[in-house]
C-alpha positions in Angstrom: 87.4 35.3 -61.8 84.0 37.2 -61.3 83.2 40.4 -63.1 79.9 42.3 -62.3 79.0 45.4 -64.3 76.0 47.6 -63.8 73.9 44.8 -62.3 70.3 46.0 -61.8 67.1 44.3 -60.9 63.8 46.2 -60.8 60.3 45.1 -59.7 58.1 47.6 -61.4 59.2 51.0 -60.1 61.2 49.5 -57.2 64.9 48.9 -57.7 65.9 45.9 -55.5 69.5 46.2 -56.8 70.9 49.2 -58.6 73.9 49.3 -60.9 76.3 47.1 -58.9 79.8 46.8 -60.2 82.6 44.8 -58.6 85.3 42.2 -59.3 86.4 39.2 -57.3 89.8 37.7 -57.8 90.6 34.0 -57.9 91.0 32.6 -54.4 89.4 35.5 -52.6 86.7 35.0 -49.8 84.5 38.0 -50.2 81.8 38.9 -47.7 78.6 40.5 -49.1 77.4 42.4 -46.0 74.2 44.4 -45.6 71.1 44.8 -43.4 68.0 42.7 -44.1 66.3 43.9 -47.2 69.4 45.5 -48.7 69.4 43.3 -51.9 71.9 40.6 -51.0 69.8 37.6 -51.9 68.6 39.2 -55.1 72.2 39.8 -56.1 73.1 36.2 -55.2 70.3 34.9 -57.4 71.5 37.0 -60.4 75.1 35.9 -59.9 74.1 32.3 -60.1 71.7 32.7 -63.1 68.6 31.9 -61.1 67.2 35.4 -61.7 67.6 37.5 -64.8 68.8 41.0 -64.3 66.9 44.0 -65.6 70.2 45.4 -66.8 74.0 44.7 -66.4 76.1 41.6 -66.8 77.8 38.9 -64.8 80.8 36.9 -66.1 82.6 34.0 -64.4 85.9 33.0 -65.8 85.1 34.9 -69.0 81.7 33.2 -69.5 78.6 35.4 -69.4 75.9 34.0 -67.1 73.2 34.7 -69.8 74.8 34.1 -73.2 77.2 31.3 -72.0 74.9 30.0 -69.3 75.9 26.3 -69.4 79.7 27.0 -69.2 79.2 29.7 -66.5 77.0 27.6 -64.3 79.5 24.7 -64.4 81.8 27.0 -62.5 79.3 27.7 -59.7 78.4 25.9 -56.5 75.4 27.5 -54.9 74.2 27.2 -51.3 70.9 29.1 -51.0 69.6 30.3 -47.7 67.3 27.3 -47.5 69.2 24.3 -49.0 67.1 22.2 -51.4 67.2 18.9 -49.5 65.0 15.8 -49.7 64.4 14.6 -46.1 63.4 11.1 -47.1 66.8 10.4 -48.7 70.0 9.4 -47.0 72.9 11.8 -47.3 74.6 9.5 -49.7 71.5 9.0 -51.8 70.9 12.7 -52.0 74.5 13.6 -53.0 74.3 10.8 -55.7 71.1 12.4 -57.0 72.7 15.8 -57.2 75.8 14.2 -58.9 73.5 12.9 -61.7 71.6 16.2 -62.0 74.8 18.1 -62.5 76.0 15.5 -65.0 79.3 15.3 -63.2 82.0 13.3 -65.0 84.4 12.9 -62.1 84.7 9.3 -60.6 81.5 9.0 -58.6 82.4 7.1 -55.5 85.8 8.9 -55.1 84.4 12.3 -55.7 81.4 11.9 -53.3 83.8 10.6 -50.6 85.9 13.7 -51.0 82.9 16.0 -50.9 81.7 14.3 -47.7 85.1 14.7 -46.1 85.4 18.4 -47.0 81.9 19.1 -45.6 82.4 16.9 -42.5 79.7 14.4 -43.4 81.7 11.1 -43.4 80.1 9.8 -40.2 76.5 10.5 -41.3 76.5 9.4 -44.9 74.0 6.6 -44.3 71.6 8.6 -42.2 68.3 10.0 -43.4 68.4 13.8 -43.9 65.2 14.2 -41.9 67.0 12.9 -38.8 70.0 15.2 -39.0 70.5 18.4 -36.9 70.2 21.8 -38.5 73.9 22.1 -38.6 74.4 18.8 -40.4 71.6 19.7 -42.9 73.5 22.9 -43.6 76.6 20.8 -44.3 74.6 18.6 -46.7 73.6 21.8 -48.5 77.3 22.8 -48.7 78.3 19.4 -49.9 75.8 19.5 -52.8 77.4 22.9 -53.8 80.8 21.2 -53.9 79.8 18.5 -56.3 81.6 18.9 -59.6 84.4 20.8 -57.9 83.2 24.3 -59.0 85.7 27.1 -59.0 83.3 29.5 -57.4 81.2 29.0 -54.3 78.3 31.3 -53.6 76.9 31.0 -50.1 73.7 32.8 -49.1 73.4 33.2 -45.3 75.3 29.9 -44.6 74.9 29.9 -40.8 71.3 31.1 -40.5 69.5 29.3 -37.8 72.5 27.5 -36.4 73.6 27.4 -32.7 77.0 28.9 -31.7 78.8 25.6 -31.9 77.4 24.8 -35.4 78.3 28.3 -36.6 81.9 27.9 -35.6 82.0 24.5 -37.3 80.6 25.9 -40.6 83.0 28.8 -40.5 85.9 26.5 -40.2 84.6 24.5 -43.3 84.2 27.7 -45.3 87.7 28.9 -44.4 89.2 25.6 -45.5 87.2 25.8 -48.8 88.6 29.2 -49.4 92.1 27.7 -49.9 90.9 26.0 -53.1 87.9 28.0 -54.3 86.7 31.6 -54.8 84.0 32.3 -52.3 81.2 34.9 -52.1 79.5 34.8 -48.7 76.3 36.8 -48.2 75.4 37.7 -44.6 74.0 40.3 -42.3 76.0 38.9 -39.3 79.0 41.1 -38.7 81.1 38.6 -36.7 80.7 36.0 -39.4 82.0 38.2 -42.2 84.9 39.5 -40.0 85.9 35.9 -39.0 85.9 34.4 -42.5 86.3 37.0 -45.2 89.4 38.6 -46.8 87.4 41.5 -48.2 84.0 43.1 -47.5 81.4 44.6 -49.8 78.8 46.6 -47.9 75.5 46.9 -49.6 72.6 49.2 -48.6 69.4 49.8 -50.5 70.7 47.9 -53.5 73.9 49.8 -53.8 77.5 49.2 -52.8 78.5 51.8 -50.2 82.0 50.4 -49.3 84.5 47.9 -50.5 87.7 46.8 -48.8 89.2 44.7 -46.0 87.8 45.3 -42.5 91.1 47.2 -41.6 90.9 49.3 -44.7 87.3 50.3 -44.1 88.2 51.2 -40.5 91.1 53.4 -41.7 89.0 55.2 -44.2 86.3 56.2 -41.7 86.6 59.7 -40.1 87.8 59.5 -36.6 88.8 55.9 -36.9 91.5 56.2 -34.3 90.4 56.1 -30.7 92.1 55.8 -27.4 90.8 54.1 -24.3 92.6 55.5 -21.3 92.5 55.0 -17.5 93.5 58.2 -15.8 93.8 59.3 -12.2 92.0 62.5 -11.3 88.6 64.1 -11.1 86.7 64.0 -14.5 85.9 67.7 -14.2 89.6 68.4 -14.3 90.7 65.6 -16.7 88.1 66.2 -19.4 89.1 69.9 -20.1 92.7 68.9 -20.3 92.0 66.2 -22.8 89.7 68.4 -24.9 92.3 71.1 -25.1 94.8 68.8 -26.8 95.3 69.6 -30.6 93.8 66.8 -32.7 91.3 65.5 -30.1 87.8 65.5 -31.6 85.9 64.2 -28.5 86.6 63.0 -25.0 84.0 61.3 -22.8 84.0 59.4 -19.5 83.2 55.7 -20.1 83.3 54.5 -16.4 84.1 56.3 -13.2 85.6 54.5 -10.2 86.7 56.6 -7.3 90.0 58.4 -8.0 90.4 57.0 -11.5 88.2 56.9 -14.5 88.2 55.3 -18.0 87.9 57.8 -20.9 87.3 57.3 -24.6 89.2 59.9 -26.7 88.5 60.1 -30.4 91.0 61.7 -32.8 90.3 63.9 -35.7 90.9 62.3 -39.1 94.5 61.1 -39.7 95.7 62.5 -36.3 98.0 60.6 -34.0 97.2 62.1 -30.6 99.0 59.7 -28.2 102.1 61.8 -27.6 100.2 65.1 -27.3 97.7 63.5 -24.8 100.6 62.1 -22.7 102.4 65.4 -22.6 99.2 67.4 -21.7 98.3 65.0 -18.8 101.9 65.0 -17.5 102.0 68.7 -17.4 98.8 68.7 -15.3 100.2 65.9 -13.0 97.5 63.5 -14.0 98.7 59.9 -13.9 98.0 57.6 -16.9 97.4 54.1 -15.7 96.7 52.6 -19.1 96.4 53.6 -22.7 95.0 51.4 -25.5 94.6 52.4 -29.2 91.3 51.2 -30.6 90.1 51.2 -34.2 86.5 51.3 -35.2 85.0 47.8 -35.2 83.3 46.4 -38.3 80.0 47.0 -36.4 80.8 50.7 -36.0 81.6 51.0 -39.7 78.5 49.1 -40.7 76.2 51.3 -38.7 77.8 54.5 -40.0 77.7 53.3 -43.6 74.1 51.9 -43.6 72.5 54.0 -40.9 71.1 50.8 -39.6 70.0 50.6 -35.9 71.0 47.0 -35.6 73.0 44.7 -37.8 70.8 41.8 -36.9 67.4 43.5 -36.8 64.1 42.3 -38.1 63.3 39.3 -40.2 64.4 39.2 -43.8 61.7 40.9 -45.9 60.9 39.6 -49.3 63.8 41.5 -50.9 64.7 38.7 -53.2 61.9 36.2 -52.9 60.5 36.1 -56.3 56.8 36.7 -56.3 54.7 34.0 -57.9 54.1 34.4 -61.6 50.4 35.1 -61.0 51.3 37.7 -58.4 53.9 39.2 -60.7 51.3 39.7 -63.4 48.8 41.1 -60.9 51.3 43.5 -59.3 53.3 44.6 -62.3 51.0 43.9 -65.2 53.4 41.4 -66.7 52.4 38.6 -69.0 53.9 35.2 -69.6 56.9 35.5 -71.8 57.7 39.1 -71.0 60.9 38.0 -69.3 62.1 35.9 -72.1 
């Protein structure tokens, strides 16, 4: 459905996005995950044709976003980070306005009713947008993206600024949309991607550093298998026994409580250490009270791949906010028409 090849965007000597290549199959929900400033919004703008790439190409359903722009854009519903709403319009008036802008040919009243139902707006159709909560405004932005029944939905930070209840509601809407549409969801919030997406593309400094399902990414990371164990005995005796087991990379005390302690044991790559650990402790007469196998979380993987200190750190820099034309010319020495 979507084919991206060598996608690059430079601002002078700075590469915001560098040679991205990936494919998205029909019906997939793909998470575009990365720290703030990684190039996510720049990529979303190029996928939708809002920003011309310095190099590379984007095709949607076989139509190139530059050479077949009209056909390609008909396939896209785009929800930017800040939805383009008119607060003095009612929800119904605004969606009717977008319907006209998109030159939609579907039966107007029936189609807008369907869109409102899908986005959960039926009860607020007659209300002014200015009087809606942040969560409902985000739903209106999602509804405008659905007008025309596009095959591809591109959602940039769809839950930014929402409270926990609103986030859950929007996630449910996105999951339901994924049954009928191909969805690309850009986010820096790990739980959001893990809860909604079938597949994850991790981007850092404008490059893709990983591609796969959360479970596939976990399995590929070195030391992905871990055991959390509650063991009776003094840590000064238990730790040497654990560390002597073949295949054990590390063993540390997580919590200590009287005669028993909780340990985190990390295996070497591709090693299944459960039986060996059990045998070693049995031989030393150390009782195992519990054993739980734990894979690396998406957060662990994210931090290892990007080297980020926090997945939700710092406000979004101007990674993809287009400078004004005047500022572009001043910074980069560009003249009107250079980009044409």
